[in-house]
C-alpha positions in Angstrom: 60.0 62.8 -17.9 62.7 61.1 -19.9 63.3 58.7 -16.9 59.7 57.7 -16.8 59.7 57.1 -20.6 62.7 54.9 -20.2 61.1 53.0 -17.3 58.0 52.4 -19.4 60.0 51.1 -22.3 61.9 48.7 -20.1 58.6 47.4 -18.7 57.3 46.7 -22.2 60.5 44.8 -23.1 60.4 42.7 -19.9 56.7 41.9 -20.5 57.4 40.9 -24.1 60.2 38.6 -22.9 57.9 37.0 -20.3 55.2 36.3 -22.9 57.7 34.8 -25.3 59.2 32.7 -22.5 55.8 31.4 -21.2 54.7 30.7 -24.7 57.9 28.8 -25.4 57.4 26.8 -22.1 53.8 26.0 -23.0 54.7 24.8 -26.4 57.5 22.8 -24.9 55.1 21.2 -22.4 52.6 20.4 -25.2 55.3 18.9 -27.4 56.7 17.0 -24.4 53.2 15.7 -23.6 52.8 14.5 -27.2 56.2 12.9 -27.2 56.0 11.0 -24.0 54.0 7.7 -23.9 51.1 7.6 -21.4 50.0 4.3 -20.0 46.2 3.8 -20.3 43.5 1.2 -20.4 41.3 0.9 -23.5 37.9 -0.6 -24.4 36.3 -1.7 -27.6 33.4 -0.1 -29.4 31.2 -2.9 -30.5 27.7 -3.7 -31.7 25.4 -5.9 -29.6 21.8 -6.3 -28.6 20.9 -4.1 -25.6 17.6 -4.3 -23.7 15.5 -1.1 -23.3 14.7 -1.0 -19.6 13.1 1.1 -16.9 14.4 1.0 -13.4 12.4 1.6 -10.2 12.3 0.9 -6.5 9.6 -1.6 -5.6 7.8 -3.0 -2.6 6.8 -6.6 -2.2 3.1 -7.2 -1.5 1.2 -10.3 -0.6 -1.0 -11.6 -3.4 -3.9 -11.9 -0.9 -4.1 -11.0 2.7 -6.8 -12.2 5.1 -7.3 -11.0 8.7 -9.1 -13.8 10.5 -11.8 -12.7 13.0 -14.3 -14.8 14.9 -17.9 -14.5 13.7 -19.2 -15.6 17.1 -18.2 -15.0 20.7 -17.0 -17.6 23.2 -14.0 -19.3 24.7 -11.1 -20.4 22.4 -10.5 -24.0 23.2 -7.9 -24.9 20.5 -5.2 -23.3 18.3 -4.3 -25.8 15.7 -1.3 -24.2 14.0 2.1 -22.7 14.7 3.2 -19.2 14.1 4.8 -18.8 10.6 3.4 -22.1 9.4 2.2 -22.6 5.8 -1.4 -23.5 5.6 -3.7 -24.7 2.9 -7.3 -23.6 2.2 -9.6 -25.5 4.6 -7.0 -26.2 7.3 -8.2 -25.9 10.9 -7.0 -22.8 12.7 -9.1 -22.2 15.8 -11.8 -24.0 17.8 -14.3 -22.0 19.8 -16.3 -23.8 22.6 -19.3 -25.2 20.6 -21.5 -26.3 23.6 -23.6 -23.2 23.9 -24.3 -23.2 20.1 -25.0 -26.9 20.1 -27.6 -26.4 22.8 -29.1 -23.5 20.9 -29.4 -25.7 17.8 -31.2 -28.4 19.8 -33.5 -25.9 21.3 -34.4 -24.5 17.9 -35.0 -28.0 16.5 -37.3 -28.8 19.5 -39.3 -25.7 18.9 -39.6 -26.6 15.2 -40.9 -30.1 16.0 -43.5 -28.7 18.4 -44.7 -26.1 16.0 -44.8 -28.6 13.1 -47.1 -30.9 15.2 -49.4 -28.0 16.2 -49.5 -26.7 12.7 -50.5 -30.1 11.4 -53.3 -30.4 13.9 -54.5 -26.9 13.2 -54.6 -27.7 9.4 -56.6 -30.8 10.0 -59.1 -28.9 12.1 -59.4 -26.2 9.5 -60.1 -28.8 6.8 -62.9 -30.4 8.8 -64.5 -27.1 9.6 -64.3 -26.2 6.0 -66.7 -29.1 5.2 -69.0 -28.3 8.1 -69.3 -24.6 7.2 -70.4 -25.6 3.7 -73.3 -27.6 5.3 -74.1 -24.8 7.8 -73.2 -27.0 10.8 -70.9 -24.3 12.1 -70.6 -20.6 11.7 -68.3 -19.0 9.2 -66.6 -17.1 12.0 -65.6 -20.3 13.7 -64.1 -21.6 10.5 -62.2 -18.3 9.8 -60.7 -18.4 13.3 -59.5 -22.0 12.8 -58.1 -21.1 9.3 -56.2 -18.1 10.7 -54.8 -20.3 13.5 -53.6 -22.9 11.1 -51.9 -20.3 8.8 -50.2 -18.7 11.9 -48.8 -22.0 13.0 -47.6 -22.7 9.4 -45.7 -19.4 9.5 -44.3 -20.2 12.9 -42.9 -23.4 11.4 -41.1 -21.4 8.7 -39.6 -19.1 11.3 -38.5 -22.2 13.3 -36.8 -23.6 10.3 -34.9 -20.4 9.8 -33.9 -20.4 13.5 -32.6 -24.0 13.1 -30.6 -23.0 10.0 -29.2 -20.0 11.8 -28.2 -22.1 14.8 -26.4 -24.6 12.5 -24.5 -21.7 10.9 -23.5 -20.4 14.3 -22.3 -23.8 15.3 -20.1 -24.0 12.2 -18.5 -20.7 13.1 -17.1 -22.5 16.2 -14.6 -24.1 13.8 -12.4 -21.5 12.0 -10.6 -22.7 8.9 -8.1 -21.1 6.6 -9.9 -19.4 3.7 -6.8 -19.3 1.5 -3.4 -21.0 0.9 -0.7 -18.9 2.6 1.5 -18.3 5.6 0.2 -17.4 9.0 1.7 -14.6 11.1 1.8 -14.1 14.8 -1.0 -15.7 16.9 -2.9 -12.8 18.5 -5.5 -14.9 20.3 -4.4 -17.9 22.4 -6.2 -20.9 23.9 -8.3 -19.9 26.8 -9.1 -16.4 25.6 -12.7 -15.3 25.5 -13.5 -13.3 22.4 -16.4 -11.3 21.0 -17.9 -11.7 17.6 -16.1 -9.7 14.8 -13.9 -8.0 17.4 -10.1 -8.7 17.4 -7.9 -10.1 14.6 -6.9 -13.6 15.6 -4.2 -14.1 13.0 -3.3 -12.7 9.6 -2.7 -15.0 6.5 -0.6 -13.8 3.6 -0.6 -15.6 0.3 3.0 -15.4 -1.0 2.8 -17.9 -4.0 2.3 -16.0 -6.3 3.3 -12.6 -5.0 3.1 -9.0 -6.1 5.9 -6.4 -6.5 4.4 -2.9 -6.6 6.4 0.0 -8.0 5.9 3.5 -9.5 7.4 5.0 -12.7 7.2 8.6 -14.1 4.0 9.3 -16.0 5.9 10.1 -19.2 7.0 6.5 -19.4 3.3 5.3 -19.5 3.0 5.5 -23.3 6.1 3.3 -23.7 4.7 0.8 -21.2 1.3 0.6 -23.0 3.0 0.4 -26.4 5.2 -2.5 -25.7 2.7 -4.2 -23.4 0.2 -4.3 -26.3 2.8 -6.3 -28.3 3.2 -8.9 -25.6 3.8 -9.5 -21.9 6.6 -7.4 -20.3 9.3 -9.1 -18.2 9.9 -7.7 -14.7 12.9 -8.5 -12.6 13.1 -7.9 -8.9 16.7 -7.6 -7.6 17.0 -8.4 -3.9 19.6 -6.4 -2.0 22.5 -8.7 -1.1 21.5 -11.2 -3.7 21.9 -9.2 -6.9 23.1 -12.1 -9.0 19.8 -14.0 -8.9 17.0 -11.6 -9.8 13.5 -13.0 -9.4 11.6 -13.2 -12.7 8.0 -12.0 -13.1 5.5 -10.5 -15.5 3.9 -7.0 -15.5 0.2 -7.6 -14.8 -1.2 -4.3 -13.5 -1.3 -0.7 -14.5 -3.2 1.7 -12.2 -6.1 3.5 -13.8 -4.8 7.0 -13.0 -1.5 8.9 -12.7 -0.9 10.3 -9.2 -1.2 14.1 -9.6 0.8 14.8 -6.5 3.9 12.8 -7.6 3.4 12.5 -11.4 3.9 8.8 -11.2 1.8 5.8 -11.9 1.6 2.6 -10.0 2.4 -0.8 -11.6 2.5 -4.3 -10.3 4.5 -7.4 -11.4 3.4 -10.9 -10.5 6.0 -13.4 -9.5 5.5 -17.2 -8.9 7.9 -17.0 -5.9 8.2 -20.8 -5.7 11.5 -20.4 -3.8 9.9 -17.8 -1.4 12.7 -15.4 -1.8 10.3 -12.4 -2.1 8.6 -11.5 1.2 5.8 -9.0 1.9 7.1 -5.6 2.9 10.5 -6.2 1.3 12.1 -3.4 -0.8 13.6 -4.5 -4.1 15.1 -2.9 -7.2 12.8 -3.4 -10.2 13.8 -3.6 -13.8 11.1 -3.6 -16.5 12.3 -4.8 -19.9 10.4 -3.1 -22.7 12.1 -4.4 -25.8 15.5 -5.4 -27.2 17.5 -2.9 -29.3 19.3 -4.9 -32.0 22.9 -4.1 -33.0 23.3 -1.1 -30.9 26.7 0.7 -30.9 28.1 0.4 -27.3 31.3 1.3 -25.5 32.4 1.2 -21.8 30.8 4.1 -20.0 34.1 4.7 -18.2 35.4 6.2 -21.5 33.0 9.2 -21.3 34.5 12.6 -20.4 32.6 15.8 -19.8 33.8 19.1 -21.4 32.5 22.6 -22.2 31.1 21.4 -25.5 29.5 18.3 -24.0 30.6 14.7 -23.7 33.7 13.4 -25.6 36.0 10.4 -25.6 39.6 9.8 -26.5 39.8 7.4 -29.5 43.0 5.4 -30.0 44.2 5.5 -33.6 46.1 2.7 -35.3 49.5 4.4 -34.5 48.6 4.4 -30.8 48.0 8.2 -30.6 44.7 9.6 -29.4 42.2 12.0 -30.7 39.4 13.8 -28.8 36.0 13.1 -30.4 32.6 14.4 -29.3 29.9 11.7 -28.8 26.2 11.6 -28.3 25.0 9.0 -25.8 21.5 7.8 -26.1 21.4 6.0 -22.7 23.5 3.8 -20.4 23.0 0.1 -19.7 25.0 -1.2 -16.7 28.7 -0.3 -17.4 28.0 0.3 -21.1 27.0 3.5 -22.9 24.7 3.2 -26.0 26.2 5.7 -28.5 24.0 7.5 -31.0 26.8 9.0 -32.9 30.5 9.8 -32.6 32.3 6.5 -32.7 32.0 3.4 -34.9 32.2 -0.4 -34.2 35.8 -1.6 -34.2 37.3 1.5 -32.7 39.0 1.6 -29.4 38.5 4.2 -26.7 40.5 5.1 -23.5 38.8 4.0 -20.4 41.4 5.0 -17.8 44.2 7.6 -17.8 42.3 10.3 -19.6 43.6 13.1 -17.3 47.1 12.8 -18.8 46.0 13.0 -22.4 45.7 15.7 -25.0 45.0 15.1 -28.7 48.0 13.6 -30.3 49.4 11.9 -27.2 51.0 8.5 -27.7 49.7 5.8 -25.4 50.5 2.3 -24.3 48.6 -0.4 -22.5 49.0 -0.7 -18.7 48.3 -3.2 -16.1 46.6 -6.5 -17.0 45.9 -5.2 -20.6 49.6 -4.7 -21.1 50.4 -8.3 -20.0 47.6 -9.6 -22.2 49.0 -7.6 -25.1 52.5 -9.0 -24.6 51.2 -12.5 -24.4 49.2 -12.0 -27.6 52.1 -10.5 -29.5 54.5 -13.2 -28.4 52.1 -15.9 -29.6 51.9 -14.2 -33.0 55.7 -13.5 -33.1 55.3 -9.7 -33.2 56.5 -7.2 -30.7 53.9 -5.3 -28.7 53.1 -1.7 -29.9 54.8 1.2 -28.1 
């Protein structure tokens, strides 16, 4: 029993020694971390105007789309455009053999002329018999028969006129012209094909100047859209993949009349002039809607943000080139900038690279290009660079 008590006492002594040794090592490492100089990159906390924007994925849609079909049947005797060609409203597209319809028009005009002559003669007879029946030279039944015959022929003349007009319309359908300005697609009916009335699509025309970009945003953003749209038109930018430096400029022109209950989003459309034809129907683009401009917002590089158990924080570089850890509240991000609600002030500097080697109180120095710029600046001013 005494041996066991001695053994237990020795264990306690060794354990105490280890705790003191580890604590001494930890304190030593912390002191060493604070004493050594850590190379970092820093960024400025500044005030600037930052736009309030909504991002979305959009799809380019033609401003107007027309699927051209023939209104009559017959043989296609002419295709007067090339695939992918730009056309103007009224330009000739297709020609259908007009001979059957021209013959039908002449036949209708002949029938009209015949019935006009007969109706004129019947009317003259009816007028003569009207005088005779008043003098009792003919019976009233004879007069009524002639009167009915004249009226029937007059009605036939009206029907013939309608037939003539219809035949003229049918003849005009032999010439198919573009109903809008736009760009034609693939030719689906070629010269020599025989088509039926209102059967196959012959070609599709898309109007691309102007053009729509359709996109959807969460329904909770609808109130902001309506609020800022009431104050004026909202700018919409379409960023084309591979050509991010030249976003197309447009204006928000359409808000759908209902939120999609399945997705919780609402559809919007922006209208773009598209004079350079960079936007193409069916193309996917990144859309940015600018709601307003936030004046004098406090911003810093978003690379300075660090995540901890208590939330986001940054390392602020003090005038003596030591750092302190400070919690921050970020309202939103804009590009590579973070808009800060609270935590840092304009004019302060924050660490943007090298945070993993820092603890509060660590002394830092600039590294890389920033160090060279600092040396050049100090040499111009005749002062040594800070260490």
